[in-house]
C-alpha positions in Angstrom: 171.1 -5.8 153.5 171.5 -4.9 149.8 173.5 -8.1 148.3 175.9 -7.9 145.2 174.6 -9.5 142.3 175.9 -8.7 138.9 173.9 -6.5 137.1 173.3 -6.0 133.5 171.6 -3.3 131.6 170.1 -4.4 128.2 173.9 -6.2 127.4 175.0 -9.8 128.3 177.3 -10.7 130.8 180.2 -11.1 128.6 179.8 -7.4 127.2 180.3 -5.9 130.8 182.5 -8.7 132.2 181.7 -7.3 135.9 184.1 -9.1 138.1 182.6 -10.6 141.4 182.5 -8.8 144.5 182.7 -9.0 148.0 183.0 -5.7 149.5 182.0 -3.2 152.7 180.1 -1.0 150.3 177.4 -1.0 148.4 177.6 2.3 146.8 180.1 5.2 146.5 178.5 8.7 146.2 181.4 11.6 145.0 180.3 15.1 145.0 178.7 18.2 147.0 178.0 18.3 150.5 176.6 21.6 151.2 174.8 24.1 153.8 171.5 24.6 152.7 170.5 28.4 153.6 166.2 28.3 152.8 164.8 31.3 152.1 161.1 30.6 152.3 159.3 33.7 150.5 155.6 33.9 149.4 156.6 34.1 145.6 160.0 33.8 144.0 162.0 37.2 143.4 161.4 38.9 139.7 164.1 41.1 138.4 164.5 44.2 139.5 161.8 43.6 142.8 161.8 42.8 146.2 160.4 39.9 147.7 160.1 39.8 151.7 161.1 36.4 153.7 158.4 34.6 155.8 161.2 32.6 157.4 164.5 31.1 156.7 166.9 28.2 157.9 169.8 25.9 157.4 169.9 22.4 156.3 172.2 19.6 155.9 172.2 19.5 152.0 174.3 19.1 148.6 173.7 16.2 146.2 175.9 13.7 147.1 175.2 14.3 150.6 171.2 13.7 149.8 171.9 11.1 148.0 173.7 9.3 150.5 171.3 9.4 152.8 168.8 8.5 151.1 170.5 5.5 149.9 171.4 4.3 153.3 168.2 5.1 154.9 167.0 2.5 152.8 169.5 -0.1 153.3 172.4 0.8 151.0 175.8 0.4 152.4 177.0 4.1 151.4 180.0 5.9 151.6 180.3 9.8 150.9 183.6 11.4 149.1 183.3 15.0 149.6 184.9 18.4 150.9 183.9 21.0 153.2 185.3 23.8 155.1 186.5 24.3 158.7 182.7 25.9 159.3 180.9 22.7 158.7 178.5 22.0 161.8 179.8 19.0 164.1 176.0 18.5 164.5 175.4 17.9 160.7 178.8 15.7 160.7 177.1 13.5 163.4 173.8 13.6 161.3 176.2 11.4 158.6 177.8 9.6 161.2 174.5 8.7 162.8 173.0 7.7 159.6 175.5 5.0 159.2 177.3 6.8 156.4 181.1 5.9 155.6 183.0 9.2 155.6 186.6 8.2 155.3 186.2 9.8 152.2 184.9 13.3 153.6 187.6 15.6 153.4 187.8 19.2 155.7 189.7 21.7 153.6 191.2 24.7 155.9 190.8 27.9 155.0 188.1 27.7 152.4 184.3 28.1 153.9 182.2 25.3 153.2 179.9 24.9 149.6 176.6 26.9 150.1 173.4 27.1 148.4 170.7 29.7 149.1 167.5 28.4 147.9 164.2 30.4 147.7 161.0 28.4 148.0 157.8 29.8 147.2 155.9 26.7 149.1 154.3 25.6 145.6 157.0 23.7 144.4 158.6 26.8 142.8 162.2 27.6 143.6 165.4 29.4 142.6 169.3 28.5 143.8 172.4 30.1 144.0 175.5 28.3 145.0 178.8 29.4 146.1 181.5 26.4 145.6 183.6 26.6 148.4 185.9 23.6 148.7 184.8 22.3 145.2 185.6 24.7 143.2 187.9 23.9 140.3 190.9 25.1 141.2 191.0 23.8 144.9 193.7 20.7 144.4 191.8 17.7 145.2 192.7 14.5 147.1 191.2 10.8 145.4 190.4 8.6 147.7 192.3 5.7 146.0 192.1 2.6 148.9 188.4 3.5 148.9 187.7 3.3 145.3 188.3 0.1 145.4 185.6 -1.0 148.1 181.8 -0.8 146.5 180.9 -2.1 143.2 179.2 1.2 142.1 180.5 4.6 142.2 178.0 7.5 141.6 179.6 10.7 140.4 177.5 13.8 140.9 178.2 17.3 141.3 181.7 18.6 141.6 185.2 20.1 139.3 185.1 17.9 136.0 188.6 17.5 135.9 188.7 15.8 139.5 185.5 13.8 138.7 187.3 12.3 135.6 190.3 11.2 137.7 188.1 9.1 139.9 186.2 7.6 137.4 189.6 6.5 135.8 190.8 4.9 139.3 187.6 3.4 139.8 187.4 1.7 136.6 191.1 0.9 136.8 189.7 -1.0 139.8 187.1 -2.8 137.6 184.1 -0.5 139.6 181.1 0.4 137.8 180.2 3.8 137.1 177.1 6.1 137.4 177.3 9.6 136.1 174.8 12.6 137.5 176.1 15.9 136.9 172.9 17.5 138.0 172.3 21.3 137.2 176.2 21.6 136.7 175.6 20.5 133.7 174.3 23.8 132.1 177.6 25.5 133.4 180.5 23.4 134.0 180.4 20.7 131.3 181.2 21.0 127.8 180.1 18.5 125.1 183.7 17.0 124.6 184.1 16.7 128.6 180.7 15.0 129.3 181.1 12.5 126.1 184.6 11.6 128.1 182.8 11.2 131.6 180.4 9.0 129.8 182.6 6.8 128.4 182.6 3.3 130.2 179.8 4.3 132.5 176.7 2.3 132.8 174.2 4.5 133.7 173.6 8.2 133.3 171.0 10.2 135.9 169.4 13.6 134.8 165.7 15.8 135.5 164.2 16.7 132.3 166.1 19.8 131.9 169.5 18.2 132.8 169.0 15.4 130.0 167.7 17.7 127.2 171.2 19.9 128.0 173.5 16.5 127.3 171.5 15.9 124.1 172.3 19.2 122.7 175.7 19.1 124.0 176.1 15.9 122.3 174.5 16.2 119.4 172.1 13.8 119.5 168.9 14.3 117.9 166.6 12.6 120.6 167.3 12.4 124.3 166.7 8.3 123.7 169.8 8.5 121.6 171.8 8.8 124.4 171.4 5.4 125.0 174.2 5.0 122.1 176.5 6.4 124.4 175.4 5.0 127.9 173.7 1.6 128.1 171.0 3.4 130.6 169.7 6.8 130.9 167.0 7.7 133.5 165.1 11.0 133.3 163.3 12.2 136.0 160.4 14.5 135.4 158.9 15.8 138.5 155.1 14.6 139.4 155.1 13.0 135.9 157.3 10.4 137.2 160.3 8.5 135.6 161.1 7.4 131.9 164.1 5.0 131.3 165.8 4.0 128.2 168.5 1.4 127.6 168.7 -1.1 125.1 166.1 -3.5 125.9 163.7 -0.4 125.2 161.6 2.5 127.2 160.0 2.2 130.6 158.2 4.5 132.0 156.6 4.5 135.5 154.3 7.8 136.8 154.6 9.7 139.4 153.2 9.7 143.2 150.7 12.4 144.7 153.0 13.6 147.9 150.1 13.9 150.5 151.5 17.2 151.8 154.6 19.4 150.3 157.4 20.2 153.0 160.1 20.8 150.3 161.2 19.6 146.4 165.0 20.3 147.1 166.7 16.9 147.1 163.9 14.9 146.0 165.3 14.3 143.0 168.6 12.9 145.0 166.2 11.0 147.4 164.9 9.3 144.1 168.7 8.4 143.6 169.0 6.8 146.6 165.4 4.5 146.3 166.8 3.3 143.1 170.0 2.6 144.3 168.1 0.5 147.3 166.0 -1.6 144.6 168.5 -1.9 142.0 171.6 -3.5 144.3 169.4 -5.3 145.7 169.1 -7.0 142.3 165.5 -5.6 141.1 164.1 -5.6 137.1 164.3 -1.7 136.3 160.8 -0.9 136.4 160.9 -2.0 140.3 163.9 0.1 140.9 162.3 2.8 139.2 159.3 2.7 141.1 161.4 2.5 144.5 163.1 5.7 143.3 159.5 7.8 143.0 158.7 6.5 146.6 161.8 7.5 147.9 161.1 11.0 146.7 157.6 11.3 147.7 158.7 10.6 150.9 161.4 13.3 151.0 159.1 15.4 149.8 156.3 14.7 152.2 158.9 15.0 155.5 161.2 17.5 154.2 164.1 15.1 154.3 164.8 11.5 155.5 161.7 10.5 157.2 161.6 9.2 160.3 162.7 5.7 161.2 160.0 3.5 162.2 160.0 0.0 161.7 161.4 -2.1 158.8 162.1 0.0 156.1 161.2 -1.1 152.7 160.9 1.4 149.5 159.8 -1.1 147.4 
């Protein structure tokens, strides 16, 4: 079980002044739970061309759900704040319950279909994705789960309506919680520079892949991605098969990737990295070891197509 150690990221404890915790959760993840409709194709479709579908399937997905599932698998006591429609399959909810994810922040919105992603994968690591936001659209009113926000020392804000995420952030900070920001691919079409800067204010970690971190660098007017550390104490940039690098006030840390033994799916691998990272970070591991834990978690996800089979004692470090 993860412990609640006070963590600082290249700063002194007096600068962050974290309050002591003993809470029922280690991590609360806020964002999408999706129906992921996979289309397995020999090649990704080109403009004005048709590609045959070899196979199709629907899986439980979404950035927040994937992160929560991965973190919980590696022993992090995790809660999920998300919204789905009445069409959300009962068997998918049963998966989340079976994996011991706290669903008190999981809301069913009437008369709105669940968020859905349509993902074409070519089996060689290439993919193309479209999304129907469903109940995660900006114009759908959101309920902020006030009581739940005080039960975890770390809250991970990923995809969702910017206005809602800002409200959640304000409430978490008011309760003394600690924030990680991770807008994922929505940084390309849902966030402006001023809104992103406001979201990063008082946050302690910022996650993104290379394209997302580069977009943040552009939106925020920084010369280099490493300059983002002037706005947030720890920036974590995942680089696919090349591994991960993180910049903090203590300097740059790089961890190489690990080659998967087989390729089942790349969709969700970045989310699995975050789950593995938290397994190390919340336990009190140094940054390098926490990054390595994330890399190994992502590799396991790629090899198995999701959450690995539970066999014996789990360790990602």
